[in-house]
C-alpha positions in Angstrom: 27.3 0.2 -64.6 24.7 -1.7 -66.7 21.2 -0.3 -67.0 18.2 -2.0 -65.7 15.3 -3.2 -67.9 12.1 -3.8 -66.0 11.0 -6.4 -68.6 14.1 -8.4 -68.3 13.5 -11.7 -66.6 15.0 -15.1 -66.2 13.0 -16.7 -69.0 14.7 -14.5 -71.5 17.8 -16.5 -70.8 17.4 -19.9 -72.4 18.7 -22.9 -70.6 19.9 -24.3 -73.9 22.1 -21.3 -74.6 25.3 -22.8 -75.9 27.5 -20.0 -74.6 26.5 -20.7 -70.9 28.5 -23.5 -69.4 27.3 -26.0 -66.9 29.4 -24.3 -64.2 27.7 -20.9 -64.8 24.3 -22.6 -64.7 25.1 -24.2 -61.5 25.7 -20.7 -59.9 21.9 -20.5 -59.4 22.0 -23.4 -57.0 22.5 -23.2 -53.3 26.2 -22.7 -52.6 26.1 -25.5 -50.0 24.9 -28.1 -52.5 27.6 -30.6 -53.4 29.0 -30.4 -57.0 27.9 -33.9 -57.9 24.3 -33.0 -57.0 24.5 -30.0 -59.2 25.5 -32.3 -62.1 22.6 -34.5 -61.4 20.0 -31.7 -61.1 21.0 -29.4 -64.0 22.9 -30.8 -67.1 24.1 -28.7 -70.0 21.8 -29.1 -73.1 22.9 -31.8 -75.6 20.7 -32.6 -78.5 17.4 -30.8 -78.0 17.9 -27.1 -76.9 14.4 -27.0 -75.5 13.4 -29.2 -72.5 9.8 -30.0 -73.2 8.9 -30.6 -69.5 10.4 -27.3 -68.3 8.7 -25.4 -71.1 5.3 -26.8 -70.1 5.9 -25.7 -66.5 7.0 -22.3 -67.5 3.8 -21.8 -69.4 1.8 -22.4 -66.2 0.5 -19.3 -64.3 -0.6 -18.7 -60.7 -2.3 -16.1 -58.5 -0.8 -14.5 -55.5 -2.1 -16.2 -52.4 -3.7 -15.0 -49.1 -2.2 -16.4 -45.9 -4.5 -16.5 -42.8 -2.6 -18.3 -40.0 0.2 -15.8 -39.5 -1.9 -12.7 -39.4 -4.4 -14.4 -37.1 -1.6 -15.4 -34.8 -0.1 -11.9 -35.0 -3.4 -10.3 -34.0 -4.5 -12.7 -31.3 -1.2 -13.1 -29.5 -0.7 -9.4 -28.5 -4.4 -9.4 -27.4 -3.8 -12.4 -25.2 -0.5 -11.3 -23.7 -1.7 -7.7 -23.1 -5.0 -8.9 -21.7 -3.3 -11.3 -19.3 -1.0 -8.6 -17.9 -4.0 -6.2 -17.6 -5.8 -8.9 -15.7 -2.8 -9.3 -13.3 -2.4 -5.6 -12.9 -6.1 -4.9 -12.2 -6.8 -7.9 -10.0 -3.5 -8.3 -8.1 -1.5 -5.0 -8.4 -4.1 -2.2 -8.6 -5.8 -2.9 -5.2 -4.5 -1.0 -2.1 -3.7 -4.4 -0.6 -0.9 -4.8 -3.1 1.0 -1.9 -1.5 4.4 -3.4 -0.5 4.7 -1.0 2.4 1.7 -2.6 4.2 2.7 -4.5 7.3 0.6 -7.5 6.2 -0.5 -8.7 2.8 -3.9 -10.3 2.2 -5.2 -11.2 -1.2 -5.6 -13.9 -3.8 -3.1 -16.8 -4.1 -0.8 -15.6 -6.9 2.2 -17.9 -7.1 1.0 -19.7 -10.3 -0.2 -16.4 -11.8 3.2 -14.9 -11.3 5.1 -17.8 -13.0 2.5 -18.1 -15.7 3.0 -14.5 -16.8 6.6 -15.1 -17.8 5.7 -18.3 -19.6 2.9 -16.6 -21.5 5.1 -13.6 -22.2 8.0 -15.7 -23.6 5.7 -17.7 -25.8 4.0 -14.5 -26.8 7.2 -13.0 -28.1 7.9 -15.9 -30.4 4.3 -16.1 -31.7 4.2 -12.3 -32.2 7.4 -12.6 -34.4 5.7 -15.4 -36.3 2.8 -13.2 -37.2 4.9 -10.1 -38.0 7.0 -12.1 -40.5 3.9 -12.5 -42.6 3.0 -8.8 -42.2 6.6 -8.0 -43.3 6.2 -10.0 -46.5 3.0 -8.1 -47.4 4.4 -4.7 -46.5 7.6 -5.3 -48.6 5.2 -5.2 -51.6 4.0 -1.7 -50.8 5.6 1.4 -52.3 5.3 3.1 -48.8 7.1 0.4 -46.9 9.2 -1.5 -49.5 13.0 -1.6 -49.5 14.8 1.1 -51.6 17.3 -1.4 -53.0 18.6 -4.9 -52.5 21.0 -3.8 -49.8 18.0 -2.7 -47.6 16.1 -5.9 -48.6 19.0 -8.1 -47.5 18.8 -6.4 -44.1 15.4 -7.9 -43.7 16.6 -11.4 -44.2 16.5 -13.8 -41.3 14.0 -11.4 -39.6 16.9 -9.4 -38.1 14.4 -6.9 -36.7 12.9 -9.4 -34.4 15.4 -9.5 -31.6 18.7 -8.3 -30.0 20.8 -10.7 -32.0 19.5 -9.3 -35.3 19.8 -5.7 -34.1 23.4 -6.2 -33.3 24.0 -7.8 -36.7 22.5 -4.9 -38.6 24.2 -2.3 -36.5 27.5 -4.0 -37.2 26.8 -3.9 -40.9 25.8 -0.3 -40.7 29.0 0.6 -38.9 31.0 -1.1 -41.7 29.1 0.7 -44.5 29.3 4.1 -42.8 33.0 3.5 -42.2 33.6 2.8 -45.9 31.6 5.8 -46.9 33.7 8.0 -44.6 36.8 6.5 -46.2 35.7 7.7 -49.6 33.5 4.9 -50.9 30.6 6.2 -53.0 27.1 5.0 -52.0 24.1 6.5 -53.7 21.4 5.9 -51.1 20.9 5.8 -47.3 22.9 3.0 -45.8 20.4 2.5 -42.9 17.7 -0.2 -42.9 14.3 0.6 -44.4 11.5 2.4 -42.5 9.7 -1.0 -42.3 12.7 -2.5 -40.6 12.7 0.2 -38.0 9.0 -0.1 -37.4 9.1 -3.9 -36.9 12.2 -3.5 -34.7 10.4 -1.0 -32.6 7.5 -3.3 -32.1 9.8 -6.2 -31.2 11.7 -3.9 -28.8 8.5 -3.0 -27.0 7.7 -6.6 -26.0 11.4 -7.5 -25.5 11.8 -4.6 -23.0 8.3 -4.9 -21.5 8.6 -8.6 -20.5 11.7 -8.4 -18.3 10.7 -5.0 -16.9 7.3 -6.5 -16.0 9.2 -8.5 -13.4 10.0 -5.2 -11.6 6.3 -4.3 -11.3 5.4 -7.3 -9.2 6.9 -9.3 -6.4 5.8 -12.5 -4.6 5.4 -11.8 -0.9 4.5 -13.9 2.1 0.9 -13.1 3.1 -2.5 -14.5 3.7 -5.3 -15.7 1.4 -8.9 -16.1 2.3 -10.1 -19.5 3.2 -13.8 -19.7 2.3 -16.0 -21.6 4.7 -13.5 -21.1 7.6 -14.3 -19.0 10.6 -11.5 -17.7 12.9 -11.3 -17.9 16.7 -11.1 -14.4 18.0 -10.3 -12.7 21.4 -11.9 -9.6 22.8 -15.2 -8.1 23.9 -18.2 -8.2 21.7 -21.8 -6.9 21.6 -22.9 -9.3 24.4 -20.0 -8.9 26.8 -18.8 -5.2 26.5 -20.9 -4.3 29.5 -20.6 -7.5 31.5 -18.3 -5.9 34.2 -17.9 -3.1 36.6 -16.7 0.2 35.3 -14.2 0.4 38.2 -12.6 -2.8 37.1 -11.9 -1.3 33.7 -10.5 1.8 35.3 -8.2 0.0 37.8 -6.9 -2.4 35.1 -6.2 0.6 32.9 -4.4 2.4 35.7 -2.3 -0.7 36.4 -0.9 -0.6 32.8 -0.8 3.2 32.5 1.3 3.9 35.5 3.9 1.3 34.3 4.2 2.9 30.9 2.9 -0.2 29.2 2.6 0.2 25.4 -1.0 -0.1 24.1 -0.3 -3.1 21.9 -3.3 -4.8 20.3 -3.4 -8.6 21.0 -3.6 -11.3 18.4 -2.8 -10.2 14.8 -2.9 -6.7 16.3 -4.8 -5.0 13.4 -6.6 -1.7 13.9 -8.9 -0.7 11.0 -9.2 2.7 9.5 -11.5 4.4 7.0 -10.6 4.0 3.4 -9.8 7.8 3.1 -7.1 7.5 5.8 -3.5 7.3 4.4 -2.1 4.6 6.7 1.4 5.3 5.5 1.3 8.7 7.2 0.7 7.1 10.7 3.8 5.4 12.0 1.9 3.3 14.5 0.2 1.5 11.6 3.5 0.6 9.9 4.1 -2.7 11.6 2.2 -5.5 13.3 0.9 -5.8 15.9 -0.3 -2.2 15.9 0.2 -0.2 19.1 -2.0 2.8 19.8 0.4 5.8 19.8 1.5 8.0 22.7 3.3 10.6 20.6 0.2 11.8 18.7 -3.5 11.3 18.3 -5.2 8.9 16.0 -7.7 9.1 13.1 -10.9 7.3 13.4 -10.1 3.6 14.2 -12.3 0.5 14.4 -11.3 -1.9 17.1 -12.7 -5.4 16.7 -12.0 -8.8 18.4 -8.7 -10.1 17.1 -7.6 -13.4 15.7 -4.1 -14.7 15.2 -4.4 -14.0 11.5 -6.3 -11.4 9.5 -10.0 -12.1 8.6 -12.6 -10.5 6.5 -16.3 -9.9 6.7 -18.8 -8.0 8.8 -18.1 -7.8 12.5 -19.0 -5.8 15.6 -16.5 -3.3 17.0 -15.9 0.0 18.6 -15.3 3.1 16.4 -13.2 5.7 18.2 -11.0 8.7 17.9 -8.9 10.8 20.3 -6.2 13.5 20.2 -4.6 15.8 22.7 -2.9 19.2 22.1 -0.8 21.4 24.4 -2.7 24.5 25.7 -0.6 27.6 25.0 -3.0 30.3 26.2 -5.7 30.7 28.8 -8.2 31.5 26.1 -8.1 27.9 24.8 -9.5 26.6 28.0 -13.3 26.5 27.3 -14.2 24.6 30.5 -11.7 25.2 33.2 -11.2 28.7 31.8 -14.8 29.6 32.6 -14.2 28.7 36.2 -11.1 30.8 36.5 -12.5 33.7 34.5 -15.7 33.9 36.6 -13.7 34.8 39.7 -14.3 31.6 41.5 -10.8 31.1 42.7 -12.1 31.3 46.2 -13.7 27.9 45.8 -10.2 26.5 45.5 -9.3 27.9 48.9 -12.5 26.4 50.3 -11.2 23.1 48.9 -7.9 23.7 50.8 -9.9 24.3 54.0 -11.7 21.0 53.5 -8.3 19.4 53.0 -7.2 20.7 56.4 -10.6 19.7 58.0 -9.8 16.0 57.8 -6.3 16.3 59.2 -4.3 15.8 56.0 -4.6 12.0 56.3 -2.7 10.2 53.5 -5.8 8.1 52.7 -8.0 11.2 52.5 -9.5 11.7 49.0 -10.9 15.1 48.3 -12.5 16.3 45.2 -14.2 19.6 44.3 -16.9 19.6 41.7 -18.5 22.6 40.0 -21.1 22.3 37.3 -20.6 25.0 34.6 -22.9 24.9 31.6 -23.2 21.1 31.7 -19.5 20.6 32.3 -17.7 19.4 35.4 -14.5 20.7 37.0 -12.5 18.6 39.5 -9.4 19.5 41.6 -7.2 16.7 42.6 -4.3 17.1 45.1 -1.2 15.0 45.3 -1.8 12.2 47.7 1.3 10.1 48.1 1.8 10.2 51.9 2.8 13.9 51.6 0.7 17.0 52.1 0.1 19.5 49.3 2.2 22.1 51.0 5.3 20.0 50.9 4.7 19.0 47.3 2.9 22.0 45.9 1.2 20.3 42.9 -2.4 19.8 42.0 -4.6 19.0 39.0 -7.6 20.8 37.7 -9.6 18.7 35.2 -12.6 19.9 33.2 -14.8 17.6 31.1 -17.8 18.3 29.0 -21.2 16.7 29.6 -20.2 14.9 32.8 -22.8 14.9 35.5 -20.1 14.9 38.1 -19.4 13.4 41.5 -18.6 14.7 44.9 -16.7 12.4 47.2 -15.7 12.8 50.8 -13.3 10.8 53.0 -13.9 7.1 53.1 -14.5 7.2 56.8 -17.3 9.8 56.8 -21.0 9.4 56.2 -21.8 13.1 56.4 -24.6 14.1 54.1 -22.4 16.7 52.6 -20.1 14.0 51.2 -22.6 11.4 50.1 -22.1 10.4 46.4 -24.5 12.0 44.0 -25.4 10.6 40.6 -22.3 9.6 38.6 -22.1 9.7 34.9 -25.1 7.7 33.5 -23.7 7.4 30.1 -23.4 3.9 28.7 -23.4 2.2 25.3 -27.1 1.5 25.7 -30.4 3.1 26.7 -32.3 1.8 29.6 -33.1 1.8 33.3 -32.0 -0.2 36.3 -33.9 0.6 39.4 -34.0 4.3 39.9 -31.2 4.9 37.5 -31.5 5.9 33.8 -28.8 5.1 31.4 -28.4 6.7 28.0 -26.1 6.5 25.0 -23.4 9.1 24.4 -22.5 9.8 20.7 -21.0 13.3 20.9 -17.4 14.5 20.7 -16.2 15.0 24.2 -13.6 17.5 25.5 -11.3 17.0 28.4 -9.0 19.7 29.8 -6.2 18.9 32.2 -4.1 21.5 34.0 -1.2 20.6 36.1 -0.3 23.4 38.6 3.2 23.5 40.0 5.2 25.8 42.3 8.5 26.3 40.5 10.3 28.2 43.3 13.7 29.4 42.2 14.0 27.0 39.2 13.3 29.6 36.5 16.3 31.7 37.8 18.7 29.1 39.0 18.1 26.2 36.7 17.0 27.7 33.4 18.0 24.5 31.5 15.1 22.7 33.2 12.7 25.3 31.8 13.4 25.0 28.0 10.5 22.5 27.4 8.2 23.7 30.2 5.8 25.7 28.0 3.4 27.1 30.7 -0.1 28.3 29.9 0.0 32.0 29.1 -2.2 33.9 31.6 -2.3 31.4 34.4 0.9 32.4 36.3 -0.1 33.4 39.9 -3.8 32.8 39.5 -3.6 30.4 42.4 -1.2 30.9 45.3 -0.7 28.3 48.0 -0.5 29.9 51.5 2.3 29.0 53.9 1.9 25.6 55.3 1.0 25.3 59.0 3.9 22.9 59.3 6.3 25.6 58.2 6.2 27.2 61.7 6.4 30.6 60.2 9.3 29.8 58.0 7.3 29.3 54.9 6.4 31.8 52.2 3.4 31.9 49.9 3.8 29.7 46.8 2.5 31.2 43.5 1.5 28.5 41.0 2.1 28.1 37.3 0.5 25.6 35.0 0.9 23.4 32.0 -2.1 22.0 30.3 -3.5 19.8 27.5 -6.9 19.8 25.8 -8.1 16.4 24.5 -11.1 15.5 22.3 -12.5 12.0 21.8 -15.5 10.2 20.6 -16.7 6.6 20.2 -19.5 4.6 18.7 -20.2 0.9 18.9 -21.5 -0.8 15.7 -21.1 -3.2 12.9 -18.9 -2.7 9.8 -17.4 -4.6 6.9 -13.6 -5.0 7.3 -11.2 -5.5 4.4 -8.3 -7.7 5.4 -6.2 -6.7 2.5 -6.3 -2.9 3.2 -7.0 -3.0 7.0 -10.0 -0.7 6.4 -13.6 -0.7 7.4 -16.7 0.4 5.4 -20.5 0.5 5.8 -20.4 1.2 9.5 -23.8 0.9 11.2 -24.2 2.1 14.7 -25.7 -0.3 17.2 -26.5 -0.3 20.9 -24.9 -2.9 23.2 -26.3 -5.6 25.4 -26.9 -4.0 28.8 -25.7 -7.1 30.8 -27.5 -9.6 33.0 -26.7 -8.3 36.5 -29.4 -6.6 38.5 -28.1 -6.4 42.1 -29.9 -4.7 44.9 -26.9 -2.8 45.9 -27.4 0.8 44.7 -23.7 1.5 44.4 -22.9 -1.7 42.4 -25.8 -1.2 40.1 -24.5 2.4 39.5 -21.1 1.1 38.6 -22.3 -1.8 36.4 -21.3 -1.6 32.7 -18.5 0.3 31.0 -18.1 4.0 30.7 -18.2 5.3 27.1 -14.7 5.7 25.9 -14.5 9.6 26.2 -15.2 9.4 30.0 -12.8 6.5 30.6 -9.6 8.5 31.2 -11.3 10.8 33.7 -12.6 7.7 35.6 -9.0 6.6 36.0 -7.9 10.0 37.3 -10.8 10.3 39.8 -11.0 8.4 43.0 -13.2 5.4 43.0 -16.3 6.2 45.1 -17.2 2.5 45.7 -13.8 1.2 46.7 -11.2 2.3 49.3 -8.6 3.1 46.7 -6.1 5.8 47.2 -6.2 8.6 44.6 -2.8 9.4 43.2 -3.5 10.9 39.8 -0.4 13.2 39.8 1.9 10.4 40.8 0.4 8.1 38.1 0.9 10.8 35.5 4.6 11.1 36.4 5.0 7.3 36.5 3.2 6.8 33.1 6.1 8.3 31.2 8.8 6.6 33.3 9.7 9.7 35.3 8.2 8.9 38.6 8.9 10.2 42.0 12.1 8.2 42.5 13.5 9.6 39.3 12.6 13.1 40.3 14.2 12.7 43.7 17.4 11.4 42.1 17.6 14.3 39.7 17.1 16.8 42.5 19.8 15.2 44.7 22.2 15.1 41.8 21.5 18.7 40.9 21.8 20.1 44.3 24.5 17.7 45.7 22.1 17.3 48.6 21.7 14.4 50.9 18.0 14.8 51.4 15.0 15.9 49.4 14.7 19.7 49.9 11.5 21.0 51.5 9.0 23.1 49.6 8.9 25.3 52.7 12.2 26.6 51.6 10.7 27.6 48.2 12.8 24.8 46.5 10.6 22.2 44.7 11.3 18.6 45.4 11.3 17.7 41.7 12.1 19.3 38.3 9.2 21.0 36.4 6.9 18.6 34.6 6.6 20.0 31.1 3.6 20.3 28.8 4.7 17.7 26.3 5.2 15.1 29.0 1.6 15.8 30.2 0.3 15.4 26.7 2.1 12.1 26.2 0.8 10.8 29.5 -2.8 11.7 28.5 -2.5 10.1 25.1 -1.2 7.0 26.7 -4.1 7.0 29.1 -6.6 7.2 26.2 -4.8 4.5 24.3 -4.7 2.0 27.2 -8.3 2.7 28.2 -9.4 1.8 24.6 -7.4 -1.4 24.7 -8.7 -2.4 28.1 -12.3 -1.8 27.0 -12.0 -4.2 24.1 -9.4 -6.7 25.2 -9.1 -6.5 29.0 -5.5 -7.7 29.8 -4.8 -8.0 26.1 -3.8 -11.7 26.4 -3.2 -13.2 23.0 -4.4 -16.7 23.8 -6.9 -18.3 21.5 -6.5 -21.6 23.3 -8.4 -20.1 26.2 -11.7 -20.4 24.3 -14.9 -20.8 26.3 -16.2 -24.4 26.0 -19.8 -25.4 26.1 -20.9 -28.5 28.0 -20.7 -30.6 24.9 -17.1 -29.6 24.5 -17.7 -27.4 21.5 -16.2 -24.0 21.3 -18.4 -20.9 22.0 -19.4 -19.0 18.9 -20.6 -15.5 18.2 -24.1 -16.9 18.3 -24.0 -19.2 21.4 -21.9 -16.8 23.5 -25.0 -14.7 24.4 -26.5 -17.7 26.3 -23.4 -18.2 28.5 -23.0 -14.8 30.2 -22.3 -15.0 33.9 -21.5 -12.5 36.7 -19.3 -9.6 35.7 -15.6 -10.5 35.8 -12.5 -9.8 33.8 -12.4 -13.2 32.0 -14.2 -12.2 28.9 -11.0 -11.8 26.9 -11.4 -15.5 26.3 -11.7 -16.7 22.7 -14.8 -17.5 20.7 -15.4 -18.4 17.1 -16.7 -15.5 15.0 -19.2 -17.0 12.5 -19.7 -13.8 10.6 -16.2 -13.4 9.1 -13.9 -15.5 6.9 -10.5 -16.7 8.1 -7.2 -16.5 6.2 -4.3 -18.9 5.8 -0.7 -18.3 4.8 0.0 -18.0 1.1 2.0 -16.2 -1.6 0.6 -12.8 -2.6 1.5 -10.4 -5.4 2.5 -6.9 -4.3 3.7 -4.0 -6.4 7.4 -3.7 -7.3 9.7 -0.9 -7.9 8.4 0.0 -11.4 4.8 1.2 -11.7 2.7 -1.4 -13.6 1.1 1.5 -15.6 4.5 1.7 -17.6 4.2 -1.9 -18.7 0.5 -1.4 -19.6 1.5 1.5 -21.8 4.2 -0.4 -23.6 2.1 -3.5 -24.1 -0.9 -1.5 -25.2 1.2 0.3 -27.9 2.7 -3.0 -29.0 -0.8 -4.6 -29.1 -2.4 -1.7 -31.0 0.3 -1.5 -33.7 0.4 -5.3 -34.1 -3.4 -5.4 -34.6 -3.4 -2.5 -37.0 -0.6 -3.9 -39.2 -2.1 -7.4 -39.0 -5.5 -6.2 -40.1 -4.3 -3.8 -42.8 -1.5 -5.9 -44.4 -1.6 -9.4 -43.0 -4.4 -10.7 -45.1 -3.4 -9.2 -48.4 -2.2 -11.2 -51.4 1.5 -11.8 -51.5 4.0 -13.9 -53.4 5.1 -16.0 -50.3 4.2 -16.6 -46.7 7.4 -14.9 -45.6 10.6 -13.4 -46.9 12.4 -16.7 -46.8 15.7 -18.0 -48.2 13.9 -19.5 -51.3 12.5 -16.0 -52.1 15.9 -14.5 -51.9 17.3 -17.2 -54.1 14.7 -16.6 -56.8 15.2 -12.8 -56.7 18.9 -13.3 -56.9 18.5 -15.5 -59.9 16.6 -12.8 -61.7 19.7 -10.5 -61.4 22.6 -12.8 -61.8 24.1 -10.8 -64.6 24.1 -7.6 -62.6 25.5 -9.5 -59.6 28.4 -11.0 -61.6 29.5 -7.8 -63.3 30.3 -6.0 -60.0 33.8 -6.0 -58.6 32.8 -6.4 -55.0 30.4 -9.3 -55.6 32.9 -12.2 -55.3 33.5 -11.2 -51.6 31.5 -13.9 -49.8 32.3 -12.8 -46.2 29.2 -10.7 -45.5 26.6 -9.1 -47.8 27.6 -5.6 -46.7 30.9 -6.1 -48.4 29.0 -6.3 -51.7 27.2 -3.0 -50.9 27.9 -1.4 -54.3 26.4 -4.4 -56.0 23.3 -4.6 -53.9 22.8 -0.9 -54.0 22.5 -1.1 -57.8 19.7 -3.7 -57.6 16.1 -2.7 -56.8 14.6 -3.8 -53.5 10.8 -3.4 -53.8 9.0 -6.7 -54.4 6.5 -6.1 -57.1 5.3 -6.9 -60.7 8.2 -6.5 -63.1 5.7 -6.7 -66.0 2.8 -4.6 -64.7 1.3 -4.0 -68.1 1.5 -7.6 -69.3 -0.5 -10.7 -68.4 0.8 -12.9 -66.9 3.0 -10.7 -64.7 6.1 -11.6 -62.9 7.0 -11.1 -59.2 10.5 -9.8 -59.0 12.4 -6.8 -57.6 11.5 -3.5 -59.1 12.5 0.1 -58.5 10.1 2.2 -56.5 9.6 4.5 -59.5 8.5 1.6 -61.6 6.1 0.2 -59.0 2.4 -0.1 -60.3 -0.2 -0.7 -57.6 -3.4 -2.7 -57.9 -2.2 -5.6 -60.0 -2.1 -8.3 -57.4 -5.3 -10.0 -58.5 -4.0 -11.0 -61.9 -2.1 -14.1 -62.8 1.6 -14.4 -62.7 4.2 -16.6 -64.3 7.4 -17.7 -62.7 
């Protein structure tokens, strides 16, 4: 193999050399140039062996140039592409409103942003490659990054590192060379591309992979966008109308829905708002719209506001509330009713039974026993459904904290003993009406409900009915119903057992900012409510004016109404509320016993299966949920067309509504325009996709950082050419034509890897082949002969 001389260059071979034919001279031309053009461009020397014009040109020298456009593009493009994606991620994908699991999506219109990203990314790939090609040319002149030999340099041609097509091309050539080496061919050096090629390929791969994967981080979804300057029409009670009704109307409307097992579905868009700290994904009732307050479990703090048909955003008035119920497992958990039982006052229960007998067991008789214990109230409610308590041995004991209490006698009696005493004076405002004082209630309230039942022979004969019963430990036999007078001596005492629940609740009216995108509320500020405009002379109506605070609402449904002749049937309502009413119980008993009639309790056989603790819990949760809905939305009619109109045929607003309050009625579910919030309209919203956007940020950040570093360090350095182009390869090849021609594998023109031995024998680092002479010459040099720091001198072709 011929030795290489660093000082050997093309000018040492004279064009007028007689021994070189025209054909050999034409070898230095492009192989695609027609033969007749070769003859016209380069002719063999004739008379004068020295061409004067060429000699003058060869004497001219030049300096290596700096190129600014490519490195500038290579630096700016990654910054723009990465910055644009960071903007999309931070503005559109990072907020909680971009969660794809949310039942409703509210955000900025994003359709054009979504499509623009892929346009910017596609253009960015090409511009990035444009800049890196200039960086490549500069780095090929550095000892650290330059090619080891011409074989590695050829792998850089056509920017094969810049995309999948080039990668496949190089891998195919590597496969061929490795195969030849395994078959015995001798190669001196590594057959893989240079380290620079791998670096540039890795940078290109980052953006090539990141761009399509970015499509997995975002999705266009149907949602809503804010419409500035537009105010929605909403339905529901507000600051001015929450008290403009009788509390009994709220209770009766709640009872109507409750005993029918009606879901507590919020009207309109049906959005209940939670605090930002609440993980809405953990509460199934928030998973779809419209939201329905749950009956299977309690709720975190919610904010109920007047509803529109679409989401809206801004500051609005609403009711902040919370409730939960748990099954009572042991007598010690009863902090209110338990005090009554533990103090040995069971006798008062039997006095209650005597009062029951005093009025002849009339079906319309409503009896209620009240005991004040440390500020709490305890009530006992029998079953009144046309049957006496001895036939259906079931009764309720209810204890509630902070209630002033009420004692009620039969409707047809005016005995002083049964005159109503002061009812709960708690309201959502402070004030007085006549002799009555009203005050706000802002504490957490406790309600205890015990359902006592006589099980008879069910525990022994029908054990399958007892598996979910879960009685309160320690209450078996505390109360025993005596034999009924109607039993005519045939009856036996009926010991009672109980299931129970303990509920806590709270509520506060006020203003808060609501975020339509996340369905959350912030900056809650407590407010009072407008007391209402009615001041009747009737003491009882004035007492019942306004709405009970939410914690006392469920008890007002269970208790008989003192101002109306309404039959109390709390136990039957509880049974009906979970769709297991009296008719269902009767059918079960008849089917179980094969009987043709409902058996009498006088025979110690209950007329219904045991009512278990979990059913009682679900019933009470349903009562809380429906009372909350009725307080805010009355009948929950989603009809914004029922807006209240002013005399000039303009719709009522949150400002004008205060001047149009009339007598209390149930028609204030009508719509009005809320001027304090911004409406939304349908639009295309970006939501997060399957792949976390942080992955793409990391890939783009790495690509951007390395591109900037390489562009700054190498892009602006002096170099022989803008890029490693075909003309450069042509010139370098011309410098080594003798070495090329003398190798046996050089004539194979199929692919350059088939001339691997030839190319391996030629240096690949682009540098000064005459480092100690001036002018120098840019050619291919071996790494061992590379001399740095000579780029500022002049060079000769």
